[in-house]
C-alpha positions in Angstrom: -48.3 -3.0 -29.5 -49.0 -6.8 -29.9 -48.4 -9.2 -27.1 -45.2 -10.4 -28.6 -43.9 -6.9 -28.9 -43.8 -7.3 -24.9 -40.6 -9.8 -25.1 -39.0 -8.0 -28.2 -36.5 -5.1 -27.8 -36.2 -2.4 -30.8 -33.5 -3.6 -33.0 -31.8 -0.2 -32.8 -29.5 0.9 -29.9 -28.7 -1.0 -26.6 -29.3 1.4 -24.0 -32.7 3.4 -23.2 -34.3 5.7 -20.5 -37.7 4.8 -19.3 -39.2 7.6 -21.3 -37.3 6.6 -24.5 -39.1 3.0 -24.2 -42.3 4.6 -23.3 -42.2 6.8 -26.6 -41.3 3.6 -28.6 -44.6 2.2 -27.3 -43.2 -0.1 -24.6 -45.6 0.4 -21.6 -44.8 -0.4 -18.1 -46.0 -4.0 -18.3 -43.8 -4.6 -21.7 -40.8 -3.1 -19.5 -41.5 -5.5 -16.9 -41.9 -8.5 -19.1 -38.7 -7.8 -20.9 -37.0 -7.6 -17.5 -38.5 -10.9 -16.2 -37.6 -12.5 -19.4 -34.0 -11.7 -19.2 -33.9 -9.6 -22.4 -33.6 -6.2 -20.7 -31.3 -5.4 -17.6 -32.0 -2.4 -15.3 -28.6 -0.6 -14.7 -30.0 2.0 -12.6 -33.4 3.7 -11.8 -34.7 4.8 -15.3 -32.0 3.3 -17.4 -31.9 0.0 -19.1 -29.4 -1.9 -21.3 -29.9 -4.8 -23.6 -29.2 -8.0 -21.7 -27.0 -9.7 -24.4 -24.7 -6.7 -24.6 -24.4 -6.6 -20.8 -23.9 -10.4 -20.3 -21.1 -10.0 -23.3 -19.1 -7.6 -21.2 -16.2 -7.9 -19.1 -16.2 -6.6 -15.6 -14.1 -3.6 -16.4 -16.5 -2.9 -19.3 -19.6 -3.3 -17.0 -18.2 -0.8 -14.7 -17.9 1.8 -17.3 -21.3 1.0 -18.7 -22.6 1.8 -15.4 -20.9 5.4 -16.0 -22.4 5.6 -19.5 -25.8 4.6 -18.1 -25.8 7.4 -15.7 -24.6 10.0 -18.3 -27.5 8.7 -20.5 -30.1 9.1 -17.8 -28.9 12.5 -16.6 -28.3 14.0 -20.0 -31.8 15.8 -20.1 -32.4 16.1 -16.3 -29.3 17.2 -14.4 -29.5 20.9 -13.2 -25.9 21.2 -12.4 -22.7 21.0 -14.6 -20.5 18.3 -13.5 -17.5 16.2 -14.3 -17.0 12.3 -13.9 -14.3 12.3 -11.3 -12.2 10.0 -8.8 -12.6 6.3 -9.9 -15.1 7.2 -12.3 -12.8 9.4 -14.3 -10.1 6.5 -13.9 -12.7 4.0 -15.3 -13.4 6.1 -18.4 -9.6 6.4 -19.0 -9.4 2.6 -18.6 -6.8 3.0 -15.8 -6.0 -0.1 -13.4 -8.2 -0.2 -10.7 -8.0 -3.0 -8.1 -10.7 -3.9 -5.7 -12.7 -0.8 -6.1 -16.3 -0.5 -5.9 -18.6 0.9 -8.9 -19.9 3.9 -7.2 -20.3 7.1 -9.9 -18.1 10.0 -8.8 -19.1 13.3 -10.1 -17.3 16.7 -9.3 -19.1 20.1 -9.1 -17.8 23.5 -8.0 -21.0 24.1 -6.0 -23.5 21.6 -4.9 -26.9 22.8 -6.3 -29.6 22.7 -3.8 -32.1 21.0 -6.2 -29.6 18.3 -7.6 -30.7 15.0 -6.7 -28.0 12.3 -7.1 -28.8 8.7 -6.9 -27.6 6.3 -4.0 -24.7 5.1 -6.1 -23.5 8.7 -6.8 -20.7 10.2 -4.8 -20.8 14.0 -5.2 -17.6 15.9 -4.5 -17.4 19.9 -4.4 -13.6 20.7 -4.5 -12.6 23.5 -6.9 -11.5 22.9 -10.3 -10.0 24.9 -13.2 -10.3 24.5 -16.9 -7.0 23.0 -16.9 -8.5 20.0 -14.9 -11.2 19.6 -17.5 -11.2 17.0 -20.4 -13.4 15.1 -22.7 -13.4 11.1 -22.7 -15.8 9.2 -25.2 -18.0 12.4 -25.2 -18.2 12.8 -21.7 -16.9 15.5 -19.5 -14.3 14.2 -17.0 -11.1 15.4 -14.9 -7.8 15.5 -16.4 -5.6 12.4 -16.3 -3.5 14.1 -13.6 -6.5 15.3 -11.5 -8.0 11.9 -11.7 -4.8 10.5 -10.2 -4.6 13.2 -7.6 -8.2 12.8 -6.6 -8.0 8.8 -6.4 -4.7 9.0 -4.4 -6.3 11.1 -1.8 -9.1 8.5 -1.5 -8.0 5.1 -2.2 -5.6 2.8 0.1 -2.1 3.1 -0.6 -1.9 0.0 -2.7 -4.8 0.8 -4.9 -3.6 4.3 -5.3 0.0 2.9 -6.4 -1.3 0.7 -9.1 -3.6 3.6 -10.7 -0.4 6.0 -10.5 1.9 3.3 -11.9 -0.6 3.1 -14.9 -1.0 6.9 -15.3 2.3 7.5 -15.5 2.9 4.8 -18.1 0.3 6.5 -20.3 1.8 9.9 -19.9 0.8 11.6 -16.7 3.2 14.4 -15.9 5.0 13.8 -12.7 5.8 17.5 -12.1 2.2 18.4 -12.4 1.1 15.5 -9.8 3.8 16.9 -7.3 2.5 20.7 -7.9 -1.1 19.2 -7.0 0.4 17.7 -3.8 2.0 20.6 -2.8 -1.5 22.5 -3.1 -3.0 19.9 -1.3 -0.9 20.2 1.8 -2.8 19.4 4.9 -5.9 17.6 3.3 -7.0 14.3 4.2 -5.3 11.8 2.3 -2.4 13.9 1.5 0.2 11.5 3.0 -1.0 8.7 0.9 -0.7 10.7 -2.2 3.1 11.8 -1.4 3.9 8.3 -0.5 2.5 7.0 -3.7 4.5 9.8 -5.7 7.6 8.9 -4.0 7.3 5.3 -4.9 5.4 4.9 -8.2 7.0 3.7 -11.3 5.7 3.6 -14.9 7.6 0.5 -15.8 5.0 -1.7 -14.0 2.9 -3.1 -16.7 0.0 -4.8 -14.7 -1.5 -4.4 -11.0 0.3 -7.4 -10.2 3.7 -6.3 -10.8 3.1 -3.2 -8.8 2.0 -5.3 -5.9 5.1 -7.5 -6.3 7.3 -4.3 -6.4 5.5 -2.9 -3.2 6.0 -6.2 -1.3 9.6 -6.4 -2.1 10.1 -2.9 -0.9 8.0 -3.5 2.1 9.8 -6.8 3.0 13.2 -4.8 2.7 14.8 -7.1 0.1 17.1 -5.3 -2.1 15.0 -4.0 -5.2 15.5 -5.4 -8.4 15.4 -3.8 -11.9 12.1 -3.6 -13.4 11.6 -4.7 -17.1 15.2 -5.6 -17.7 16.3 -6.6 -21.2 18.5 -9.6 -21.7 19.8 -11.8 -24.5 19.8 -15.3 -25.1 20.0 -17.6 -28.2 16.5 -17.0 -29.0 16.5 -13.2 -29.1 16.1 -10.3 -26.9 13.8 -10.8 -24.0 12.2 -8.6 -21.2 12.0 -9.7 -17.6 9.5 -8.4 -15.2 12.1 -8.1 -12.3 15.4 -9.0 -12.4 18.7 -9.1 -10.0 21.4 -8.8 -12.5 24.4 -9.9 -10.2 22.7 -12.8 -9.0 21.1 -13.8 -12.4 17.6 -14.0 -10.5 14.5 -13.3 -12.6 11.2 -12.9 -10.7 8.1 -13.4 -13.3 4.5 -12.3 -12.3 2.2 -14.8 -13.9 -1.2 -13.5 -12.7 -2.1 -11.4 -15.5 -5.2 -13.4 -16.5 -7.1 -12.9 -13.3 -7.6 -9.2 -14.1 -7.1 -8.7 -17.7 -9.2 -9.8 -20.8 -6.2 -12.0 -21.7 -5.9 -15.9 -22.0 -2.4 -17.2 -22.9 -2.7 -19.7 -26.2 -0.8 -22.8 -26.2 1.7 -20.9 -28.6 2.2 -18.4 -26.0 2.7 -20.7 -23.3 5.3 -22.6 -25.7 7.3 -19.7 -26.5 7.4 -18.6 -22.7 8.9 -22.1 -21.9 11.2 -21.8 -24.8 12.4 -18.4 -23.6 12.9 -19.4 -19.9 14.8 -22.4 -21.0 17.1 -20.3 -23.2 17.8 -17.7 -20.3 18.5 -20.9 -17.9 21.4 -21.9 -20.1 22.8 -18.3 -19.8 22.6 -19.0 -16.0 19.3 -17.1 -15.1 17.2 -18.8 -12.3 13.5 -18.1 -12.2 11.0 -17.3 -9.1 7.4 -17.3 -10.6 4.8 -15.7 -8.4 0.9 -15.8 -8.8 -1.7 -13.4 -7.1 -2.1 -15.9 -4.2 1.8 -15.6 -3.3 1.5 -11.8 -2.9 -0.8 -12.6 0.2 1.7 -15.3 1.7 4.3 -12.7 2.5 6.6 -14.8 4.5 6.6 -17.8 2.2 7.4 -15.3 -0.6 10.2 -13.7 1.1 11.8 -17.0 2.0 11.5 -18.3 -1.8 12.9 -15.2 -2.9 16.0 -14.9 -0.4 16.7 -18.6 -1.2 16.9 -17.8 -4.9 19.2 -14.9 -4.5 21.4 -16.8 -2.1 21.7 -19.5 -4.8 20.2 -22.0 -3.0 17.4 -24.5 -4.2 13.9 -24.2 -3.5 12.3 -26.8 -1.1 
């Protein structure tokens, strides 16, 4: 290999194990040069990705990429059969996760004595059946319902609620989840799981909407109707939350922070046009962002003023 090749990656593929690069003629010095030049990124021990791809990915895509890197690196070395589980299974299914680390979670029926897992891998050994197994993008993982149950037993309540809302929206079976909770009676995390099942709602369309609903419930404010459809001179509209009797709508405006979505000027114009038309029908709007969800007393005061028909400060 010539000296210039030390700084050039193969044109094909984007993910390599160390031995694959060695087979292609890239020695330790070449790999080190590629890392130092910024052309290559080490995702984990013995596994690398093309830097241009890594830099172009969103945070959620990078979290999934770490799982693919683990699978790529262990495909020929793992001595035990495992499934990706917990938050890794949730990530592969693109479920909403909030404030969750990038640890890789794997599930095995028995922990093999000669299996070596990396420092970023959490190995779980709870039993599972064939009904708990699925394949997502070529990787063996737990079923949608099993992923929900495992996450709900491990995460904080609000984190688990966000994930469960989304899973139900994607078609998770509520009766199967309740049966899983019954079978897990007495285990650590079961109270959180049961609480989540009692309050989850598939009508929430984002983590922010879930947290807004949870905050309204916790502040003991009369619950609104989620995703209410209403009409105006411009057509039919759907409100994030609505109190029909008072004609108060609460809209969550924080979608851009956690999703690969940016409102265009056209979208903003249509949003304002819709709101103006609904105000003509007597609706009043309370708009909240992520920061408002952590200013609970201020949030409560604004909402109660709106529900009482009083103007804001």
